[in-house]
C-alpha positions, -999 to 999 in steps of 0.1 A, spaced: -598 912 488 -615 882 505 -631 905 531 -646 927 500 -661 898 484 -673 885 520 -650 855 521 -622 843 547 -591 821 540 -612 793 551 -634 795 522 -604 794 496 -600 757 487 -567 764 466 -539 788 466 -522 790 437 -486 807 447 -459 820 429 -433 800 434 -402 827 435 -381 807 460 -385 789 492 -382 817 513 -408 835 495 -430 808 498 -425 807 538 -430 842 537 -465 841 518 -476 814 543 -467 838 575 -483 871 564 -513 856 553 -511 829 581 -514 801 558 -506 764 565 -478 748 549 -502 726 534 -517 757 518 -491 760 494 -482 726 488 -482 725 450 -466 757 446 -435 739 467 -436 709 447 -436 731 414 -403 748 427 -388 716 432 -399 700 402 -393 726 373 -384 754 395 -390 792 394 -404 798 356 -408 835 362 -441 851 350 -451 819 336 -451 800 370 -485 808 385 -502 798 349 -484 765 349 -499 762 385 -534 774 375 -530 743 345 -521 720 373 -553 725 396 -573 726 368 -560 690 351 -546 671 382 -562 688 416 -595 691 401 -609 716 426 -648 714 437 -669 734 412 -679 765 428 -655 764 447 -631 794 453 -591 796 446 -569 826 449 -537 830 430 -511 850 440 -485 863 408 -452 882 415 -429 906 397 -399 928 392 -393 945 423 -413 925 445 -447 939 431 -477 911 440 -511 908 425 -541 884 436 -567 872 415 -601 854 431 -608 825 413 -641 806 409 -636 767 399 
């Protein structure tokens, strides 16, 4: 997805990842070659409120909008996971 949009991981200012569990978060970081800090908000959400199922990424998206407030025009990536370990991603422009 990033390549199609002429972007790299370094162009993404905010990673909004589904907090399926500690192993899922770690696997996401490893698979996408992200630092542990990239999903720090996801880890914090899991620790504070747990896995909200499908609503997790929407809760995190609101957290980014209200508290993180990425720079206007910067890019983000929302990664959602569902049943049977399916995954979807949405490229965001803050």
